[in-house]
MDTraj code that builds the backbone (N, CA, C; nanometers):
import mdtraj as md
import numpy as np

residues = "MET ALA TYR THR ALA LEU GLY ALA PHE THR ALA ALA LEU ASN SER ALA ASP PHE ARG GLU ARG ALA GLN LEU SER ALA LEU LEU SER PHE VAL GLN ASN ALA VAL THR LYS PRO PHE GLN ARG LEU PRO ALA PRO SER ALA ALA PHE ALA ALA GLU ALA SER LEU LEU LEU LEU SER PRO GLY GLY VAL ALA LYS GLY ALA ALA LYS ALA ARG SER VAL GLU GLY MET SER SER GLY LEU ASP GLY LEU ALA ARG SER VAL SER LYS LEU LEU MET ARG GLN PRO ALA MET PRO ILE ASP GLU VAL PRO LEU MET HIS LYS LEU LEU LEU ALA GLY GLY PRO ARG HIS ARG GLY GLU ARG THR TRP MET LEU GLN MET LEU TRP MET GLY LEU ARG VAL SER GLY VAL MET LEU GLY PHE ILE".split()
xyz = np.array([
    [0.7423, -1.9051, -0.5603],
    [0.7427, -1.9135, -0.4192],
    [0.6528, -1.8027, -0.3603],
    [0.6555, -1.6821, -0.4149],
    [0.5702, -1.5721, -0.3681],
    [0.4222, -1.6041, -0.3933],
    [0.3948, -1.6695, -0.5026],
    [0.2601, -1.7010, -0.5439],
    [0.2028, -1.7960, -0.4421],
    [0.2840, -1.8927, -0.4027],
    [0.2443, -1.9955, -0.2999],
    [0.2141, -1.9259, -0.1713],
    [0.2960, -1.8354, -0.1312],
    [0.2830, -1.7643, 0.0005],
    [0.1531, -1.6810, -0.0105],
    [0.1400, -1.6109, -0.1271],
    [0.0187, -1.5300, -0.1320],
    [-0.1161, -1.6123, -0.1323],
    [-0.1172, -1.7276, -0.1940],
    [-0.2261, -1.8198, -0.1843],
    [-0.2481, -1.8753, -0.0479],
    [-0.1404, -1.9100, 0.0253],
    [-0.1517, -1.9577, 0.1604],
    [-0.2112, -1.8461, 0.2582],
    [-0.1631, -1.7189, 0.2326],
    [-0.2098, -1.6161, 0.3150],
    [-0.3519, -1.5842, 0.2877],
    [-0.3963, -1.5929, 0.1601],
    [-0.5374, -1.5765, 0.1223],
    [-0.6271, -1.6764, 0.1933],
    [-0.5836, -1.8082, 0.1862],
    [-0.6578, -1.9155, 0.2516],
    [-0.6691, -1.8883, 0.4018],
    [-0.5624, -1.8518, 0.4663],
    [-0.5684, -1.8232, 0.6128],
    [-0.6567, -1.7000, 0.6440],
    [-0.6485, -1.6040, 0.5613],
    [-0.7275, -1.4876, 0.5809],
    [-0.8766, -1.5130, 0.5683],
    [-0.9160, -1.6081, 0.4697],
    [-1.0618, -1.6414, 0.4497],
    [-1.1122, -1.7120, 0.5717],
    [-1.0283, -1.7893, 0.6450],
    [-1.0734, -1.8633, 0.7590],
    [-1.0676, -1.7815, 0.8965],
    [-1.0084, -1.6587, 0.8850],
    [-0.9892, -1.5776, 1.0065],
    [-1.1114, -1.4901, 1.0206],
    [-1.1218, -1.4403, 1.1432],
    [-1.2343, -1.3493, 1.1810],
    [-1.1922, -1.2338, 1.2604],
    [-1.1733, -1.1202, 1.1926],
    [-1.1331, -0.9928, 1.2583],
    [-1.1945, -0.8760, 1.1776],
    [-1.1889, -0.7626, 1.2353],
    [-1.2701, -0.6548, 1.1787],
    [-1.2085, -0.6119, 1.0400],
    [-1.0813, -0.6109, 1.0215],
    [-1.0254, -0.5630, 0.8984],
    [-1.0088, -0.6711, 0.7847],
    [-1.0651, -0.7903, 0.8074],
    [-1.0549, -0.9049, 0.7161],
    [-1.0997, -0.8705, 0.5763],
    [-1.2171, -0.7992, 0.5637],
    [-1.2677, -0.7639, 0.4279],
    [-1.1734, -0.6660, 0.3460],
    [-1.1186, -0.5757, 0.4241],
    [-1.0278, -0.4724, 0.3546],
    [-0.8998, -0.5469, 0.3190],
    [-0.8455, -0.6250, 0.4053],
    [-0.7254, -0.7049, 0.3556],
    [-0.7493, -0.8040, 0.2439],
    [-0.8662, -0.8680, 0.2469],
    [-0.9008, -0.9555, 0.1395],
    [-0.9156, -0.8736, 0.0081],
    [-0.9679, -0.7564, 0.0082],
    [-0.9779, -0.6730, -0.1044],
    [-0.8390, -0.6334, -0.1529],
    [-0.7527, -0.6006, -0.0612],
    [-0.6143, -0.5706, -0.0976],
    [-0.5417, -0.6852, -0.1694],
    [-0.5595, -0.7957, -0.1130],
    [-0.4994, -0.9228, -0.1745],
    [-0.5530, -0.9471, -0.3144],
    [-0.6853, -0.9264, -0.3372],
    [-0.7406, -0.9421, -0.4655],
    [-0.6932, -0.8415, -0.5568],
    [-0.6793, -0.7222, -0.5049],
    [-0.6234, -0.6077, -0.5903],
    [-0.4803, -0.6398, -0.6367],
    [-0.3982, -0.6936, -0.5524],
    [-0.2604, -0.7443, -0.5922],
    [-0.2656, -0.8587, -0.6876],
    [-0.3398, -0.9617, -0.6438],
    [-0.3478, -1.0793, -0.7328],
    [-0.4008, -1.0551, -0.8721],
    [-0.4943, -0.9634, -0.8849],
    [-0.5555, -0.9364, -1.0192],
    [-0.4570, -0.8566, -1.1072],
    [-0.3533, -0.8087, -1.0365],
    [-0.2483, -0.7294, -1.1218],
    [-0.1576, -0.8252, -1.1948],
    [-0.1508, -0.9457, -1.1471],
    [-0.0651, -1.0479, -1.2047],
    [-0.1421, -1.1128, -1.3204],
    [-0.0955, -1.0881, -1.4439],
    [-0.1678, -1.1326, -1.5604],
    [-0.0996, -1.2459, -1.6397],
    [0.0300, -1.2766, -1.5989],
    [0.1007, -1.3841, -1.6689],
    [0.1849, -1.4622, -1.5644],
    [0.2218, -1.5823, -1.5983],
    [0.3019, -1.6550, -1.5032],
    [0.4323, -1.6034, -1.4719],
    [0.4765, -1.6046, -1.3465],
    [0.6072, -1.5618, -1.3023],
    [0.6310, -1.4074, -1.3278],
    [0.5251, -1.3393, -1.3279],
    [0.5283, -1.1896, -1.3504],
    [0.5805, -1.1270, -1.2155],
    [0.6712, -1.0318, -1.2318],
    [0.7171, -0.9636, -1.1150],
    [0.6491, -0.8330, -1.1008],
    [0.6102, -0.7936, -0.9852],
    [0.5622, -0.6635, -0.9548],
    [0.6790, -0.5649, -0.9381],
    [0.6628, -0.4416, -0.9825],
    [0.7613, -0.3421, -0.9555],
    [0.7783, -0.3171, -0.8047],
    [0.8986, -0.2987, -0.7569],
    [0.9213, -0.2793, -0.6112],
    [0.8368, -0.1674, -0.5566],
    [0.8116, -0.0509, -0.6186],
    [0.7266, 0.0507, -0.5649],
    [0.5729, 0.0027, -0.5459],
    [0.5376, -0.0775, -0.6372],
    [0.3999, -0.1280, -0.6251],
    [0.3864, -0.2325, -0.5138],
    [0.4849, -0.3194, -0.5002],
    [0.4942, -0.4075, -0.3856],
    [0.4994, -0.3404, -0.2566],
    [0.5759, -0.2371, -0.2505],
    [0.5887, -0.1566, -0.1259],
    [0.4569, -0.0906, -0.0962],
    [0.3798, -0.0423, -0.1952],
    [0.2525, 0.0150, -0.1686],
    [0.1667, -0.0911, -0.1068],
    [0.1581, -0.2073, -0.1577],
    [0.0739, -0.3228, -0.1106],
    [0.1096, -0.3490, 0.0311],
    [0.2379, -0.3599, 0.0656],
    [0.2824, -0.3817, 0.2027],
    [0.2468, -0.2812, 0.3002],
    [0.2717, -0.1545, 0.2630],
    [0.2395, -0.0497, 0.3517],
    [0.0854, -0.0298, 0.3682],
    [0.0129, -0.0537, 0.2503],
    [-0.1322, -0.0370, 0.2645],
    [-0.1926, -0.1456, 0.3555],
    [-0.1329, -0.2570, 0.3647],
    [-0.1770, -0.3660, 0.4493],
    [-0.1640, -0.3239, 0.5950],
    [-0.0488, -0.2547, 0.6286],
    [-0.0245, -0.2114, 0.7599],
    [-0.1291, -0.1025, 0.7957],
    [-0.1497, -0.0036, 0.7009],
    [-0.2411, 0.0990, 0.7198],
    [-0.3803, 0.0527, 0.7372],
    [-0.4252, -0.0457, 0.6608],
    [-0.5685, -0.1019, 0.6761],
    [-0.5869, -0.1688, 0.8121],
    [-0.4785, -0.2270, 0.8631],
    [-0.4843, -0.3002, 0.9940],
    [-0.4895, -0.1986, 1.1063],
    [-0.4206, -0.0896, 1.0950],
    [-0.4149, -0.0007, 1.2060],
    [-0.3838, 0.1417, 1.1547],
    [-0.4824, 0.2197, 1.1152],
    [-0.4514, 0.3464, 1.0466],
    [-0.3741, 0.4421, 1.1423],
    [-0.4115, 0.4459, 1.2717],
    [-0.3492, 0.5427, 1.3635],
    [-0.2100, 0.4891, 1.4074],
    [-0.1891, 0.3585, 1.3971],
    [-0.0697, 0.2911, 1.4547],
    [0.0401, 0.2653, 1.3457],
    [0.0116, 0.3131, 1.2212],
    [0.1067, 0.2768, 1.1116],
    [0.2480, 0.3359, 1.1419],
    [0.2539, 0.4533, 1.2028],
    [0.3779, 0.5114, 1.2408],
    [0.4654, 0.4193, 1.3225],
    [0.4126, 0.3261, 1.3937],
    [0.4904, 0.2339, 1.4739],
    [0.5471, 0.1243, 1.3862],
    [0.5088, 0.1138, 1.2616],
    [0.5610, 0.0059, 1.1651],
    [0.6846, 0.0550, 1.0945],
    [0.6794, 0.0459, 0.9664],
    [0.7975, 0.0817, 0.8855],
    [0.8370, 0.2264, 0.8978],
    [0.7396, 0.3109, 0.9243],
    [0.7725, 0.4579, 0.9301],
    [0.8224, 0.4989, 1.0673],
    [0.8394, 0.4083, 1.1571],
    [0.8687, 0.4416, 1.3008],
    [0.9958, 0.5343, 1.3095],
    [1.1016, 0.4950, 1.2295],
    [1.2174, 0.5662, 1.2545],
    [1.2110, 0.7077, 1.1782],
    [1.1124, 0.7307, 1.0951],
    [1.1039, 0.8531, 1.0229],
    [0.9692, 0.9213, 1.0529],
    [0.9152, 0.9054, 1.1698],
    [0.7890, 0.9622, 1.2041],
    [0.7870, 1.1148, 1.2026],
    [0.6754, 1.1727, 1.1584],
    [0.6586, 1.3155, 1.1460],
    [0.5467, 1.3582, 1.2439],
    [0.5683, 1.4742, 1.3013],
    [0.4684, 1.5246, 1.3930],
    [0.3311, 1.5472, 1.3168],
    [0.2241, 1.4894, 1.3716],
    [0.0954, 1.5043, 1.3163],
    [0.0685, 1.4132, 1.2072],
    [0.1483, 1.3105, 1.1878],
    [0.1383, 1.2198, 1.0797],
    [0.0130, 1.1287, 1.0960],
    [-0.0006, 1.0826, 1.2178],
    [-0.1182, 0.9831, 1.2371],
    [-0.2565, 1.0499, 1.2102],
    [-0.2664, 1.1720, 1.2285],
    [-0.4040, 1.2404, 1.2026],
    [-0.4271, 1.2427, 1.0564],
    [-0.3344, 1.2474, 0.9671],
    [-0.3490, 1.2406, 0.8242],
    [-0.3651, 1.1060, 0.7746],
    [-0.3362, 1.0052, 0.8516],
    [-0.3454, 0.8677, 0.8090],
    [-0.4806, 0.8080, 0.8110],
    [-0.5697, 0.8557, 0.8938],
    [-0.6996, 0.8197, 0.8968],
    [-0.7659, 0.8405, 0.7582],
    [-0.7482, 0.9633, 0.7059],
    [-0.7996, 0.9896, 0.5772],
    [-0.7308, 0.9116, 0.4680],
    [-0.6047, 0.8712, 0.4882],
    [-0.5312, 0.7961, 0.3937],
    [-0.5906, 0.6487, 0.3894],
    [-0.6215, 0.5954, 0.5013],
    [-0.6893, 0.4630, 0.5060],
    [-0.8199, 0.4639, 0.4323],
    [-0.8999, 0.5712, 0.4407],
    [-1.0199, 0.5872, 0.3653],
    [-0.9908, 0.5908, 0.2136],
    [-0.8772, 0.6616, 0.1750],
    [-0.8502, 0.6714, 0.0367],
    [-0.8030, 0.5349, -0.0216],
    [-0.7297, 0.4583, 0.0559],
    [-0.6909, 0.3219, 0.0176],
    [-0.8105, 0.2397, 0.0019],
    [-0.9051, 0.2363, 0.0963],
    [-1.0224, 0.1633, 0.0944],
    [-1.1036, 0.1992, -0.0372],
    [-1.1192, 0.3214, -0.0615],
    [-1.1993, 0.3699, -0.1831],
    [-1.1306, 0.3163, -0.3065],
    [-0.9947, 0.3193, -0.3102],
    [-0.9212, 0.2710, -0.4336],
    [-0.9514, 0.1213, -0.4510],
    [-0.9502, 0.0510, -0.3422],
    [-0.9794, -0.0972, -0.3536],
    [-1.1196, -0.1290, -0.4023],
    [-1.2123, -0.0365, -0.3680],
    [-1.3491, -0.0649, -0.4165],
    [-1.3654, -0.0226, -0.5652],
    [-1.2837, 0.0759, -0.6071],
    [-1.3056, 0.1309, -0.7425],
    [-1.2310, 0.0523, -0.8510],
    [-1.1121, 0.0014, -0.8153],
    [-1.0325, -0.0655, -0.9105],
    [-1.0167, -0.2135, -0.8796],
    [-1.0363, -0.2944, -0.9818],
    [-1.0180, -0.4432, -0.9544],
    [-0.8865, -0.4908, -0.9383],
    [-0.7881, -0.4192, -1.0084],
    [-0.6458, -0.4630, -1.0065],
    [-0.5532, -0.3516, -0.9903],
    [-0.4352, -0.3742, -0.9258],
    [-0.3449, -0.2730, -0.9090],
    [-0.2765, -0.2424, -1.0307],
    [-0.2658, -0.1212, -1.0781],
    [-0.1944, -0.0857, -1.1878],
    [-0.0410, -0.1021, -1.1671],
    [0.0241, -0.1740, -1.2629],
    [0.1695, -0.1987, -1.2345],
    [0.2543, -0.0966, -1.3052],
    [0.2031, -0.0095, -1.3854],
    [0.2774, 0.0911, -1.4534],
    [0.2822, 0.2193, -1.3772],
    [0.2148, 0.2308, -1.2634],
    [0.2216, 0.3499, -1.1715],
    [0.1939, 0.3067, -1.0312],
    [0.2298, 0.3868, -0.9365],
    [0.2081, 0.3577, -0.7997],
    [0.0660, 0.4162, -0.7606],
    [-0.0186, 0.3240, -0.7081],
    [-0.1503, 0.3703, -0.6798],
    [-0.1520, 0.4881, -0.5761],
    [-0.2377, 0.5819, -0.6060],
    [-0.2653, 0.7039, -0.5246],
    [-0.1444, 0.7978, -0.5194],
    [-0.0370, 0.7787, -0.5969],
    [0.0797, 0.8557, -0.5872],
    [0.0464, 1.0063, -0.6254],
    [-0.0177, 1.0253, -0.7343],
    [-0.0382, 1.1636, -0.7812],
    [-0.1390, 1.2365, -0.6905],
    [-0.2468, 1.1551, -0.6530],
    [-0.3444, 1.2179, -0.5663],
    [-0.2812, 1.2695, -0.4325],
    [-0.1965, 1.1857, -0.3730],
    [-0.1392, 1.2193, -0.2388],
    [-0.0327, 1.3214, -0.2463],
    [0.0527, 1.3110, -0.3536],
    [0.1574, 1.4096, -0.3609],
    [0.1158, 1.5518, -0.4042],
    [0.0007, 1.5603, -0.4728],
    [-0.0534, 1.6778, -0.5174],
    [-0.1506, 1.7424, -0.4187],
    [-0.1860, 1.6720, -0.3146],
    [-0.2717, 1.7281, -0.2133],
    [-0.2103, 1.8464, -0.1443],
    [-0.2885, 1.9492, -0.1259],
    [-0.2335, 2.0717, -0.0578],
    [-0.2787, 2.0834, 0.0786],
    [-0.2147, 2.1788, 0.1517],
    [-0.2537, 2.2049, 0.2860],
    [-0.1753, 2.1225, 0.3890],
    [-0.1663, 2.1783, 0.5102],
    [-0.0936, 2.1089, 0.6119],
    [-0.1658, 1.9862, 0.6618],
    [-0.2893, 1.9742, 0.6479],
    [-0.3591, 1.8493, 0.6957],
    [-0.3263, 1.7307, 0.6109],
    [-0.2660, 1.7547, 0.4926],
    [-0.2340, 1.6384, 0.4043],
    [-0.0832, 1.6059, 0.4173],
    [-0.0194, 1.6695, 0.5121],
    [0.1305, 1.6452, 0.5395],
    [0.1545, 1.4983, 0.5651],
    [0.0754, 1.4380, 0.6544],
    [0.0971, 1.2908, 0.6868],
    [0.0761, 1.2016, 0.5648],
    [-0.0140, 1.2350, 0.4867],
    [-0.0404, 1.1555, 0.3567],
    [0.0751, 1.1615, 0.2660],
    [0.1266, 1.2848, 0.2433],
    [0.2405, 1.3030, 0.1549],
    [0.3631, 1.2417, 0.2101],
    [0.3793, 1.2481, 0.3426],
    [0.4946, 1.1840, 0.4050],
    [0.4909, 1.0358, 0.3901],
    [0.3716, 0.9752, 0.4146],
    [0.3527, 0.8311, 0.3970],
    [0.3946, 0.7897, 0.2534],
    [0.3366, 0.8559, 0.1482],
    [0.3713, 0.8211, 0.0121],
    [0.5166, 0.8345, -0.0151],
    [0.5752, 0.9419, 0.0286],
    [0.7225, 0.9570, -0.0031],
    [0.8060, 0.8507, 0.0709],
    [0.7710, 0.8179, 0.1883],
    [0.8457, 0.7030, 0.2589],
    [0.8221, 0.5771, 0.1911],
    [0.6964, 0.5451, 0.1518],
    [0.6706, 0.4211, 0.0722],
    [0.7413, 0.4257, -0.0620],
    [0.7511, 0.5323, -0.1235],
    [0.8195, 0.5410, -0.2644],
    [0.9722, 0.5177, -0.2310],
    [1.0209, 0.5745, -0.1285],
    [1.1623, 0.5579, -0.0993],
    [1.1977, 0.4148, -0.0721],
    [1.1054, 0.3369, -0.0007],
    [1.1273, 0.2019, 0.0240],
    [1.1352, 0.1218, -0.1073],
    [1.0407, 0.1509, -0.1931],
    [1.0256, 0.0820, -0.3220],
    [1.1470, 0.1101, -0.4185],
    [1.1908, 0.2356, -0.4114],
    [1.2972, 0.2833, -0.5045],
    [1.4336, 0.2363, -0.4676],
    [1.4469, 0.1965, -0.3374],
    [1.5843, 0.1629, -0.2896],
    [1.6401, 0.0363, -0.3617],
    [1.5526, -0.0350, -0.4336],
    [1.5947, -0.1537, -0.5033],
    [1.6733, -0.1030, -0.6206],
    [1.7840, -0.1512, -0.6550],
    [1.8728, -0.0966, -0.7608],
    [1.7969, -0.1156, -0.9051],
    [1.8097, -0.0205, -0.9899],
    [1.7528, -0.0252, -1.1139],
    [1.6101, 0.0047, -1.1281],
    [1.5351, 0.0138, -1.0224],
    [1.3942, 0.0491, -1.0317],
    [1.3634, 0.1879, -1.0597],
    [1.4516, 0.2833, -1.0047],
    [1.4333, 0.4206, -1.0199],
    [1.3977, 0.4618, -1.1639],
    [1.4787, 0.4062, -1.2564],
    [1.4638, 0.4468, -1.3980],
    [1.3213, 0.4192, -1.4538],
    [1.2552, 0.3114, -1.4005],
    [1.1249, 0.2823, -1.4577],
    [1.0146, 0.3718, -1.4155],
    [1.0250, 0.4450, -1.3084],
    [0.9268, 0.5313, -1.2457],
    [0.9509, 0.6819, -1.2504],
    [1.0750, 0.7191, -1.2941],
    [1.1015, 0.8671, -1.2970],
    [1.0986, 0.9165, -1.4394],
])
top = md.Topology()
chain = top.add_chain()
for i, resn in enumerate(residues, 1):
    res = top.add_residue(resn, chain, resSeq=i)
    for name in ("N", "CA", "C"):
        top.add_atom(name, md.element.get_by_symbol(name[0]), res)
traj = md.Trajectory(xyz[None], top)
C-alpha cells in the first residue's frame, strides 16, 4: 500500500509545477532507491527523516510551524536555512537513503556553536519521532 501511495505521489509530483518540485523529486528518488527488495520496511527513524526533510525542503523557515510546532526553540528557524542546504547537498551526493543509519545524524549532532542549535534541535526532534515506535530504539542505539 505504501509503495502504491509513493508511486501515485511521484506521478502527481511530476505533473506539478512549483519551485521546490525538483528537490522533492530528488527526495522521493532518494527514498525509493533505498528499497532494494519487495515489501521491505524502512526503519522508523529513516522514514521520519524523509517526512521531516520534505517539510523542510518545502518551507525551510516555516518548518517550525509543522511537526516541531509544539517544541519550537528560540532561533530555530535561522539554523534551518543551513539545514535545508545540507539536505539538498545530501540528495545530490547520495543516490539512495542509507537504511542502516539516519542521514545527516552525525554531522548535525556533532556540529558546534550556537548557530547550529536549530539544526541539532531539528535532528533530535526527528529522531524522537522515529524512535517512539516500539522496538526501534534497539536497532539504532
